[in-house]
N, CA and C atoms as a LAMMPS dump frame, in Angstrom:
ITEM: TIMESTEP
0
ITEM: NUMBER OF ATOMS
519
ITEM: BOX BOUNDS ff ff ff
-5.0000000000000000e+02 5.0000000000000000e+02
-5.0000000000000000e+02 5.0000000000000000e+02
-5.0000000000000000e+02 5.0000000000000000e+02
ITEM: ATOMS id mol type element x y z
1 1 1 N -376.41 -253.808 -403.214
2 1 2 C -375.198 -254.629 -402.26
3 1 3 C -374.217 -255.039 -403.747
4 2 1 N -372.94 -254.804 -402.931
5 2 2 C -372.099 -254.832 -403.815
6 2 3 C -371.802 -256.248 -404.827
7 3 1 N -371.309 -256.771 -405.624
8 3 2 C -371.43 -258.057 -406.15
9 3 3 C -369.468 -258.04 -406.534
10 4 1 N -369.034 -259.647 -405.75
11 4 2 C -367.843 -259.886 -406.208
12 4 3 C -367.574 -260.38 -407.507
13 5 1 N -366.746 -260.341 -408.146
14 5 2 C -366.503 -261.068 -409.574
15 5 3 C -365.138 -261.741 -408.984
16 6 1 N -364.108 -261.296 -409.091
17 6 2 C -363.225 -261.932 -408.838
18 6 3 C -362.43 -261.821 -407.105
19 7 1 N -361.915 -262.928 -406.882
20 7 2 C -361.128 -262.951 -405.882
21 7 3 C -359.815 -263.029 -405.919
22 8 1 N -359.129 -261.947 -406.481
23 8 2 C -357.434 -261.892 -406.571
24 8 3 C -357.724 -262.067 -408.448
25 9 1 N -356.915 -262.977 -408.961
26 9 2 C -356.712 -263.265 -410.566
27 9 3 C -357.685 -264.203 -411.027
28 10 1 N -357.93 -264.979 -410.096
29 10 2 C -359.393 -265.711 -410.443
30 10 3 C -360.77 -265.75 -409.749
31 11 1 N -361.748 -266.319 -411.045
32 11 2 C -363.509 -266.108 -410.563
33 11 3 C -363.711 -266.764 -409.141
34 12 1 N -364.815 -265.627 -408.698
35 12 2 C -364.838 -266.12 -407.628
36 12 3 C -365.41 -267.63 -407.2
37 13 1 N -366.686 -267.976 -408.455
38 13 2 C -366.9 -268.973 -408.046
39 13 3 C -366.414 -269.678 -409.321
40 14 1 N -366.155 -270.919 -408.395
41 14 2 C -365.093 -271.882 -409.369
42 14 3 C -365.874 -272.632 -410.32
43 15 1 N -365.982 -273.897 -411.728
44 15 2 C -366.804 -274.114 -412.4
45 15 3 C -367.442 -275.398 -411.601
46 16 1 N -366.62 -276.152 -410.54
47 16 2 C -367.317 -277.327 -409.807
48 16 3 C -368.874 -276.659 -409.064
49 17 1 N -368.777 -275.118 -408.882
50 17 2 C -369.985 -275 -407.869
51 17 3 C -370.909 -274.163 -409.063
52 18 1 N -370.493 -273.761 -410.023
53 18 2 C -371.284 -273.093 -411.11
54 18 3 C -372.157 -275.035 -411.708
55 19 1 N -371.477 -275.843 -411.792
56 19 2 C -371.869 -277.369 -412.152
57 19 3 C -372.958 -277.557 -411.207
58 20 1 N -372.597 -277.472 -409.919
59 20 2 C -373.142 -278.064 -408.681
60 20 3 C -374.614 -276.9 -408.928
61 21 1 N -374.811 -275.736 -408.859
62 21 2 C -375.872 -275.022 -408.966
63 21 3 C -377.098 -274.962 -410.119
64 22 1 N -376.461 -275.822 -411.429
65 22 2 C -376.922 -276.774 -412.304
66 22 3 C -377.69 -277.349 -412.205
67 23 1 N -376.927 -278.358 -411.327
68 23 2 C -377.454 -279.641 -410.56
69 23 3 C -379.063 -279.354 -409.817
70 24 1 N -378.538 -278.193 -409.042
71 24 2 C -379.425 -277.73 -408.055
72 24 3 C -381.219 -277.499 -408.823
73 25 1 N -380.62 -276.624 -410.116
74 25 2 C -381.767 -276.512 -410.979
75 25 3 C -382.474 -277.364 -411.364
76 26 1 N -381.863 -278.415 -411.941
77 26 2 C -382.272 -279.54 -412.388
78 26 3 C -383.147 -280.409 -411.672
79 27 1 N -382.575 -280.393 -409.994
80 27 2 C -383.635 -281.494 -409.17
81 27 3 C -384.633 -280.451 -409.093
82 28 1 N -384.721 -279.324 -408.867
83 28 2 C -385.782 -278.311 -408.607
84 28 3 C -387.198 -278.817 -409.599
85 29 1 N -386.247 -278.344 -410.793
86 29 2 C -387.182 -278.601 -412.219
87 29 3 C -388.169 -279.855 -412.192
88 30 1 N -386.877 -280.701 -412.015
89 30 2 C -387.868 -282.202 -412.347
90 30 3 C -389.187 -282.463 -410.678
91 31 1 N -388.607 -281.772 -409.989
92 31 2 C -389.67 -281.874 -408.539
93 31 3 C -391.378 -280.979 -409.016
94 32 1 N -390.439 -280.181 -409.842
95 32 2 C -391.856 -279.341 -410.167
96 32 3 C -392.79 -279.561 -411.446
97 33 1 N -391.739 -279.701 -412.507
98 33 2 C -392.458 -279.916 -413.514
99 33 3 C -393.935 -280.904 -413.261
100 34 1 N -394.249 -281.927 -412.716
101 34 2 C -395.498 -282.682 -413.154
102 34 3 C -396.584 -281.989 -412.319
103 35 1 N -396.11 -280.827 -411.957
104 35 2 C -397.231 -279.959 -411.27
105 35 3 C -398.123 -278.604 -412.089
106 36 1 N -397.622 -278.433 -413.304
107 36 2 C -397.51 -277.362 -413.895
108 36 3 C -398.398 -278.11 -415.025
109 37 1 N -399.534 -277.331 -415.293
110 37 2 C -401.169 -276.993 -415.35
111 37 3 C -401.923 -278.609 -415.106
112 38 1 N -401.527 -278.805 -414.063
113 38 2 C -402.671 -279.857 -413.46
114 38 3 C -403.146 -279.354 -412.527
115 39 1 N -404.125 -280.205 -412.258
116 39 2 C -405.394 -279.834 -410.618
117 39 3 C -403.85 -279.784 -409.206
118 40 1 N -403.99 -279.068 -408.811
119 40 2 C -403.275 -278.402 -407.672
120 40 3 C -403.324 -277.909 -406.244
121 41 1 N -403.315 -278.454 -405.202
122 41 2 C -404.158 -277.615 -403.732
123 41 3 C -403.107 -276.387 -403.9
124 42 1 N -403.889 -275.334 -403.298
125 42 2 C -403.229 -273.913 -402.893
126 42 3 C -403.568 -273.453 -401.736
127 43 1 N -402.483 -273.527 -400.8
128 43 2 C -402.595 -272.789 -399.692
129 43 3 C -402.511 -271.61 -399.908
130 44 1 N -402.716 -270.743 -398.483
131 44 2 C -402.162 -269.564 -398.631
132 44 3 C -401.199 -269.31 -397.334
133 45 1 N -399.951 -268.656 -397.36
134 45 2 C -399.114 -268.165 -396.45
135 45 3 C -399.372 -267.244 -395.265
136 46 1 N -399.962 -267.41 -394.278
137 46 2 C -399.898 -266.133 -393.575
138 46 3 C -398.937 -265.185 -393.82
139 47 1 N -399.025 -264.04 -393.814
140 47 2 C -398.267 -263.345 -393.178
141 47 3 C -398.651 -261.681 -393.485
142 48 1 N -397.921 -260.401 -394.563
143 48 2 C -398.903 -259.303 -394.418
144 48 3 C -399.463 -259.2 -395.762
145 49 1 N -399.147 -260.251 -397.196
146 49 2 C -399.932 -260.21 -398.016
147 49 3 C -401.95 -261.067 -397.997
148 50 1 N -402.478 -260.249 -398.646
149 50 2 C -404.301 -260.782 -398.784
150 50 3 C -404.145 -261.993 -399.151
151 51 1 N -403.305 -262.52 -400.324
152 51 2 C -403.275 -263.815 -400.602
153 51 3 C -401.847 -263.895 -401.388
154 52 1 N -400.952 -265.232 -400.5
155 52 2 C -399.646 -265.449 -400.823
156 52 3 C -399.983 -266.821 -400.873
157 53 1 N -400.032 -267.414 -402.245
158 53 2 C -400.286 -268.624 -402.258
159 53 3 C -398.756 -269.706 -402.324
160 54 1 N -399.22 -270.892 -402.074
161 54 2 C -397.616 -271.642 -401.944
162 54 3 C -398.94 -273.023 -401.907
163 55 1 N -398.031 -273.945 -403.235
164 55 2 C -398.053 -275.418 -403.859
165 55 3 C -397.186 -276.116 -403.268
166 56 1 N -397.517 -277.182 -403.221
167 56 2 C -396.616 -278.547 -403.149
168 56 3 C -395.712 -278.645 -403.912
169 57 1 N -395.583 -278.16 -405.587
170 57 2 C -394.524 -277.768 -406.126
171 57 3 C -393.375 -276.726 -405.893
172 58 1 N -393.89 -275.626 -405.017
173 58 2 C -393.023 -274.896 -404.104
174 58 3 C -391.997 -275.5 -403.125
175 59 1 N -393.167 -276.124 -402.531
176 59 2 C -392.428 -276.63 -401.167
177 59 3 C -391.589 -278.114 -401.853
178 60 1 N -392.148 -278.817 -402.746
179 60 2 C -390.907 -280.373 -403.479
180 60 3 C -389.806 -279.111 -404.009
181 61 1 N -389.544 -278.385 -404.764
182 61 2 C -388.61 -277.717 -405.622
183 61 3 C -387.88 -277.749 -404.598
184 62 1 N -388.243 -276.715 -403.434
185 62 2 C -386.738 -276.559 -402.113
186 62 3 C -386.663 -277.447 -401.017
187 63 1 N -387.356 -279.022 -401.329
188 63 2 C -386.875 -279.785 -400.519
189 63 3 C -386.06 -280.6 -401.502
190 64 1 N -386.363 -280.88 -402.522
191 64 2 C -385.288 -281.374 -403.75
192 64 3 C -383.788 -280.619 -403.533
193 65 1 N -383.701 -279.299 -403.453
194 65 2 C -382.754 -278.646 -403.091
195 65 3 C -381.972 -278.835 -401.914
196 66 1 N -383.018 -278.715 -401.215
197 66 2 C -382.4 -278.707 -399.767
198 66 3 C -381.692 -280.378 -399.586
199 67 1 N -382.385 -281.172 -399.942
200 67 2 C -381.715 -282.395 -399.669
201 67 3 C -380.593 -282.632 -400.24
202 68 1 N -380.299 -282.004 -401.583
203 68 2 C -378.602 -282.135 -402.427
204 68 3 C -377.683 -281.084 -401.256
205 69 1 N -378.098 -280.05 -401.29
206 69 2 C -377.285 -279.423 -400.012
207 69 3 C -376.971 -280.288 -399.171
208 70 1 N -378.309 -280.243 -398.057
209 70 2 C -377.795 -281.393 -397.127
210 70 3 C -376.799 -282.109 -397.566
211 71 1 N -376.561 -283.531 -397.701
212 71 2 C -375.819 -284.09 -398.296
213 71 3 C -374.461 -283.931 -398.65
214 72 1 N -374.179 -282.567 -399.78
215 72 2 C -372.823 -282.779 -400.16
216 72 3 C -372.607 -281.168 -400.114
217 73 1 N -373.516 -280.24 -399.279
218 73 2 C -372.362 -278.838 -398.832
219 73 3 C -373.531 -278.681 -397.369
220 74 1 N -373.434 -279.555 -396.431
221 74 2 C -373.883 -279.757 -395.292
222 74 3 C -373.346 -277.935 -394.6
223 75 1 N -372.186 -277.675 -395.009
224 75 2 C -371.655 -276.381 -393.756
225 75 3 C -372.229 -275.048 -394.481
226 76 1 N -373.031 -275.254 -396.156
227 76 2 C -373.293 -274.193 -396.299
228 76 3 C -374.424 -273.239 -395.662
229 77 1 N -375.037 -272.287 -395.434
230 77 2 C -376.003 -271.804 -395.032
231 77 3 C -377.016 -271.505 -396.339
232 78 1 N -378.19 -271.789 -395.584
233 78 2 C -379.36 -271.411 -396.466
234 78 3 C -380.861 -270.779 -396.346
235 79 1 N -381.221 -270.317 -397.016
236 79 2 C -382.616 -269.014 -396.817
237 79 3 C -383.529 -269.508 -398.086
238 80 1 N -384.266 -269.996 -397.658
239 80 2 C -385.51 -270.495 -398.58
240 80 3 C -386.585 -269.994 -398.556
241 81 1 N -387.479 -269.201 -399.589
242 81 2 C -388.814 -269.189 -399.375
243 81 3 C -390.222 -270.19 -398.727
244 82 1 N -389.606 -271.094 -398.876
245 82 2 C -391.064 -271.756 -397.957
246 82 3 C -390.453 -272.936 -396.654
247 83 1 N -389.202 -272.805 -396.415
248 83 2 C -388.572 -273.41 -395.347
249 83 3 C -387.466 -272.52 -394.378
250 84 1 N -387.678 -271.084 -394.674
251 84 2 C -386.836 -270.637 -393.657
252 84 3 C -385.271 -270.637 -394.365
253 85 1 N -384.489 -270.452 -392.936
254 85 2 C -382.996 -270.253 -392.563
255 85 3 C -382.524 -271.634 -391.75
256 86 1 N -381.606 -272.129 -392.511
257 86 2 C -380.089 -273.172 -391.968
258 86 3 C -378.995 -271.981 -392.072
259 87 1 N -379.001 -271.994 -390.525
260 87 2 C -377.238 -271.528 -390.445
261 87 3 C -376.441 -272.056 -391.102
262 88 1 N -375.313 -271.75 -391.281
263 88 2 C -373.934 -272.54 -391.958
264 88 3 C -372.736 -272.203 -391.348
265 89 1 N -371.645 -272.581 -391.702
266 89 2 C -370.069 -272.11 -390.969
267 89 3 C -369.163 -271.75 -392.324
268 90 1 N -369.51 -272.081 -393.726
269 90 2 C -368.839 -272.351 -394.526
270 90 3 C -368.465 -270.715 -394.963
271 91 1 N -369.527 -269.727 -394.8
272 91 2 C -369.107 -268.253 -395.545
273 91 3 C -370.267 -268.324 -396.548
274 92 1 N -370.898 -269.37 -397.179
275 92 2 C -371.747 -269.857 -398.383
276 92 3 C -373.142 -269.836 -397.893
277 93 1 N -373.907 -269.011 -398.667
278 93 2 C -375.676 -269.034 -398.331
279 93 3 C -376.36 -269.316 -399.653
280 94 1 N -377.134 -270.119 -399.613
281 94 2 C -377.626 -270.253 -400.531
282 94 3 C -379.313 -270.083 -400.71
283 95 1 N -379.808 -268.962 -401.422
284 95 2 C -380.905 -268.586 -401.247
285 95 3 C -382.014 -269.013 -402.246
286 96 1 N -382.82 -269.05 -402.086
287 96 2 C -383.688 -270.26 -402.775
288 96 3 C -385.303 -269.746 -402.537
289 97 1 N -386.076 -269.523 -404.176
290 97 2 C -387.236 -269.295 -404.496
291 97 3 C -387.466 -270.304 -405.65
292 98 1 N -388.036 -271.503 -405.171
293 98 2 C -388.061 -272.377 -406.459
294 98 3 C -389.169 -272.321 -407.153
295 99 1 N -390.136 -271.609 -406.669
296 99 2 C -391.503 -270.999 -407.682
297 99 3 C -391.79 -269.559 -407.376
298 100 1 N -390.844 -268.676 -408.127
299 100 2 C -391.15 -267.211 -408.294
300 100 3 C -392.164 -266.619 -409.021
301 101 1 N -393.124 -266.567 -408.546
302 101 2 C -394.577 -266.45 -409.582
303 101 3 C -395.906 -267.547 -409.558
304 102 1 N -395.531 -267.831 -408.322
305 102 2 C -396.628 -268.846 -407.842
306 102 3 C -397.896 -268.284 -408.34
307 103 1 N -398.788 -267.298 -408.515
308 103 2 C -399.472 -267.109 -408.991
309 103 3 C -399.996 -267.314 -410.692
310 104 1 N -398.491 -267 -411.344
311 104 2 C -398.754 -267.398 -412.657
312 104 3 C -398.776 -268.658 -412.637
313 105 1 N -397.724 -269.807 -412.227
314 105 2 C -397.855 -271.372 -412.066
315 105 3 C -399.352 -271.943 -411.757
316 106 1 N -399.613 -271.223 -410.649
317 106 2 C -401.551 -271.903 -410.625
318 106 3 C -402.161 -271.579 -411.81
319 107 1 N -402.307 -270.442 -412.214
320 107 2 C -402.979 -270.232 -413.641
321 107 3 C -402.732 -270.941 -414.796
322 108 1 N -401.706 -271.77 -415.23
323 108 2 C -401.269 -272.139 -416.227
324 108 3 C -400.232 -271.416 -416.681
325 109 1 N -399.987 -269.931 -416.535
326 109 2 C -399.326 -269.216 -417.234
327 109 3 C -398.015 -269.366 -417.275
328 110 1 N -397.164 -269.289 -417.923
329 110 2 C -395.436 -269.442 -418.094
330 110 3 C -394.37 -268.543 -417.453
331 111 1 N -395.015 -267.766 -417.221
332 111 2 C -394.31 -266.395 -416.61
333 111 3 C -393.771 -266.774 -415.181
334 112 1 N -392.956 -267.778 -414.417
335 112 2 C -392.593 -268.094 -413.267
336 112 3 C -391.008 -268.896 -413.426
337 113 1 N -390.765 -269.029 -412.772
338 113 2 C -389.354 -269.615 -412.48
339 113 3 C -388.913 -269.908 -411.096
340 114 1 N -387.592 -270.437 -411.238
341 114 2 C -386.887 -271.316 -410.049
342 114 3 C -385.608 -270.302 -409.943
343 115 1 N -385.724 -269.568 -408.403
344 115 2 C -384.42 -268.823 -408.3
345 115 3 C -383.281 -269.82 -407.319
346 116 1 N -382.119 -269.436 -407.6
347 116 2 C -381.323 -270.326 -407.347
348 116 3 C -380.456 -269.205 -406.935
349 117 1 N -379.459 -268.984 -405.884
350 117 2 C -378.904 -267.43 -405.827
351 117 3 C -377.64 -268.165 -404.92
352 118 1 N -376.732 -267.516 -405.006
353 118 2 C -375.354 -268.074 -403.996
354 118 3 C -374.509 -266.95 -403.428
355 119 1 N -374.493 -266.66 -402.226
356 119 2 C -373.437 -265.395 -401.786
357 119 3 C -372.261 -266.217 -400.735
358 120 1 N -371.472 -264.941 -401.055
359 120 2 C -370.316 -265.747 -400.227
360 120 3 C -370.088 -264.308 -399.387
361 121 1 N -370.025 -264.664 -398.25
362 121 2 C -370.148 -264.021 -397.052
363 121 3 C -371.412 -262.478 -397.144
364 122 1 N -372.11 -262.916 -397.48
365 122 2 C -373.278 -262.143 -397.799
366 122 3 C -373.204 -261.825 -398.981
367 123 1 N -372.318 -261.51 -399.581
368 123 2 C -372.202 -260.849 -401.087
369 123 3 C -372.913 -261.663 -402.029
370 124 1 N -373.938 -261.56 -403.027
371 124 2 C -374.605 -262.249 -404.184
372 124 3 C -373.319 -262.465 -404.92
373 125 1 N -372.685 -263.982 -405.507
374 125 2 C -372.196 -264.046 -406.64
375 125 3 C -372.393 -264.932 -407.586
376 126 1 N -373.501 -265.572 -407.525
377 126 2 C -374.545 -266.749 -408.74
378 126 3 C -375.713 -266.062 -408.817
379 127 1 N -376.247 -266.575 -409.623
380 127 2 C -377.933 -266.241 -409.815
381 127 3 C -377.934 -267.356 -410.716
382 128 1 N -379.032 -267.42 -410.709
383 128 2 C -379.778 -269.117 -411.539
384 128 3 C -381.368 -268.259 -411.742
385 129 1 N -382.022 -268 -413.279
386 129 2 C -383.774 -268.424 -412.912
387 129 3 C -383.612 -269.266 -413.879
388 130 1 N -384.138 -270.75 -413.546
389 130 2 C -384.688 -271.409 -414.497
390 130 3 C -386.451 -271.708 -414.26
391 131 1 N -386.214 -271.822 -416.014
392 131 2 C -387.718 -271.762 -416.526
393 131 3 C -387.793 -273.287 -416.731
394 132 1 N -388.031 -274.2 -415.822
395 132 2 C -387.724 -275.705 -416.389
396 132 3 C -388.905 -276.103 -417.093
397 133 1 N -390.244 -275.577 -417.268
398 133 2 C -390.951 -275.823 -418.788
399 133 3 C -390.872 -275.202 -419.665
400 134 1 N -390.096 -274.107 -420.036
401 134 2 C -389.979 -274.13 -421.085
402 134 3 C -388.154 -274.258 -421.548
403 135 1 N -387.461 -274.805 -420.86
404 135 2 C -386.498 -275.232 -421.193
405 135 3 C -385.176 -274.229 -421.4
406 136 1 N -385.235 -273.141 -420.45
407 136 2 C -384.669 -271.873 -420.608
408 136 3 C -384.058 -271.752 -419.425
409 137 1 N -382.466 -271.617 -419.094
410 137 2 C -381.979 -271.393 -417.947
411 137 3 C -380.953 -269.919 -417.908
412 138 1 N -380.958 -269.153 -416.867
413 138 2 C -380.238 -267.995 -417.271
414 138 3 C -379.688 -267.524 -416.351
415 139 1 N -378.361 -268.064 -416.613
416 139 2 C -376.873 -267.899 -415.014
417 139 3 C -376.255 -266.499 -414.961
418 140 1 N -376.361 -266.24 -414.519
419 140 2 C -374.853 -264.984 -413.66
420 140 3 C -373.997 -265.436 -412.673
421 141 1 N -372.702 -264.963 -413.649
422 141 2 C -371.674 -265.62 -412.838
423 141 3 C -370.196 -264.914 -413.087
424 142 1 N -370.017 -264.629 -412.022
425 142 2 C -368.638 -263.989 -412.615
426 142 3 C -368.515 -262.929 -413.206
427 143 1 N -369.07 -262.303 -413.361
428 143 2 C -369.43 -260.855 -414.153
429 143 3 C -369.697 -261.183 -415.488
430 144 1 N -370.459 -262.226 -415.574
431 144 2 C -370.996 -262.438 -417.162
432 144 3 C -372.197 -263.029 -416.855
433 145 1 N -372.915 -263.395 -418.086
434 145 2 C -374.327 -263.621 -417.86
435 145 3 C -374.775 -264.814 -419.294
436 146 1 N -375.555 -265.736 -419.49
437 146 2 C -375.222 -266.786 -420.104
438 146 3 C -377.042 -267.224 -420.492
439 147 1 N -377.643 -267.518 -421.51
440 147 2 C -378.862 -268.175 -421.651
441 147 3 C -378.208 -269.276 -421.769
442 148 1 N -378.934 -270.545 -420.857
443 148 2 C -378.595 -272.343 -421.175
444 148 3 C -380.3 -272.466 -421.967
445 149 1 N -379.826 -272.948 -423.256
446 149 2 C -381.189 -273.809 -423.946
447 149 3 C -381.174 -274.607 -425.175
448 150 1 N -381.404 -275.868 -424.941
449 150 2 C -381.853 -276.75 -426.043
450 150 3 C -379.835 -277.244 -426.051
451 151 1 N -379.319 -277.456 -425.031
452 151 2 C -377.908 -277.57 -425.623
453 151 3 C -376.771 -276.794 -425.717
454 152 1 N -377.474 -275.136 -425.908
455 152 2 C -376.462 -274.187 -426.461
456 152 3 C -376.524 -273.353 -425.343
457 153 1 N -375.418 -272.756 -425.454
458 153 2 C -375.149 -271.645 -424.286
459 153 3 C -374.842 -270.057 -425.407
460 154 1 N -375.561 -269.081 -424.702
461 154 2 C -375.597 -268.207 -424.847
462 154 3 C -374.87 -266.899 -424.175
463 155 1 N -374.046 -266.32 -424.762
464 155 2 C -373.442 -265.452 -423.724
465 155 3 C -374.831 -263.708 -423.905
466 156 1 N -374.962 -263.421 -422.899
467 156 2 C -375.88 -262.195 -422.745
468 156 3 C -375.442 -260.945 -422.375
469 157 1 N -376.269 -260.054 -422.537
470 157 2 C -375.569 -258.562 -422.534
471 157 3 C -376.807 -257.213 -422.156
472 158 1 N -376.439 -256.777 -421.889
473 158 2 C -377.325 -255.763 -421.893
474 158 3 C -377.137 -254.23 -422.969
475 159 1 N -378.178 -254.277 -423.273
476 159 2 C -378.016 -253.139 -424.967
477 159 3 C -377.446 -251.352 -424.172
478 160 1 N -377.454 -251.352 -424.947
479 160 2 C -376.847 -249.386 -424.477
480 160 3 C -378.075 -248.423 -424.302
481 161 1 N -378.111 -247.759 -423.15
482 161 2 C -379.445 -246.825 -423.044
483 161 3 C -378.226 -246.026 -421.692
484 162 1 N -378.851 -244.75 -422.75
485 162 2 C -378.112 -243.965 -421.833
486 162 3 C -378.922 -243.253 -420.875
487 163 1 N -380.367 -243.428 -420.895
488 163 2 C -381.254 -243.074 -420.655
489 163 3 C -381.877 -243.087 -420.099
490 164 1 N -382.66 -243.319 -418.787
491 164 2 C -383.972 -244.128 -418.399
492 164 3 C -385.327 -244.428 -419.478
493 165 1 N -385.665 -242.825 -419.965
494 165 2 C -386.549 -243.287 -420.871
495 165 3 C -386.533 -243.815 -421.69
496 166 1 N -385.486 -244.126 -422.194
497 166 2 C -384.493 -245.636 -423.62
498 166 3 C -385.078 -246.786 -422.734
499 167 1 N -385.396 -246.901 -421.621
500 167 2 C -384.864 -248.145 -421.2
501 167 3 C -386.227 -249.016 -421.531
502 168 1 N -386.197 -250.539 -421.77
503 168 2 C -387.067 -251.289 -421.903
504 168 3 C -387.332 -251.85 -420.582
505 169 1 N -388.878 -252.089 -420.131
506 169 2 C -388.881 -252.816 -418.861
507 169 3 C -390.387 -253.78 -418.915
508 170 1 N -390.043 -254.918 -418.317
509 170 2 C -391.233 -255.904 -418.756
510 170 3 C -391.711 -256.533 -417.038
511 171 1 N -392.684 -256.283 -416.399
512 171 2 C -393.053 -257.264 -415.46
513 171 3 C -394.509 -257.366 -415.522
514 172 1 N -394.632 -258.642 -414.674
515 172 2 C -395.899 -259.308 -414.323
516 172 3 C -396.887 -258.953 -413.794
517 173 1 N -396.494 -257.588 -412.417
518 173 2 C -397.504 -257.083 -412.107
519 173 3 C -397.881 -255.437 -412.498
């Protein structure tokens, strides 16, 4: 997939939309945090996986985001992990996975996060990985990436890596 950074001379995603995306992450985190490291019912989502867990934290986080989108950006499409697709007419689509890493979440590990992406005409233009229990939020937009933590914003970049054998990879599976 190609990623659009600029539409002509200006950034594709304006400051108001970026601030709005932060509000979505804040709302999702507020809905999810009360369930972390607490007793919680775990259900299995039917599908192709042997065990695909879902909890009220997953569902509540997505409901919180959808409520804001429905109220403030009703013409935008939504594709959510828990509640599926809602068509839109604006050319913008929000892609949501409020608890990516539910297995880690239900076992009390911190290797999970809320994923919020924005597409314009099916092209990714903004991505957020929010870790609401760690207070860390990674944001990629308009060709840059930042870490938001404790009121500070730190620009991010990848290190030089001329060959894949020199790359560093971290995965939970």
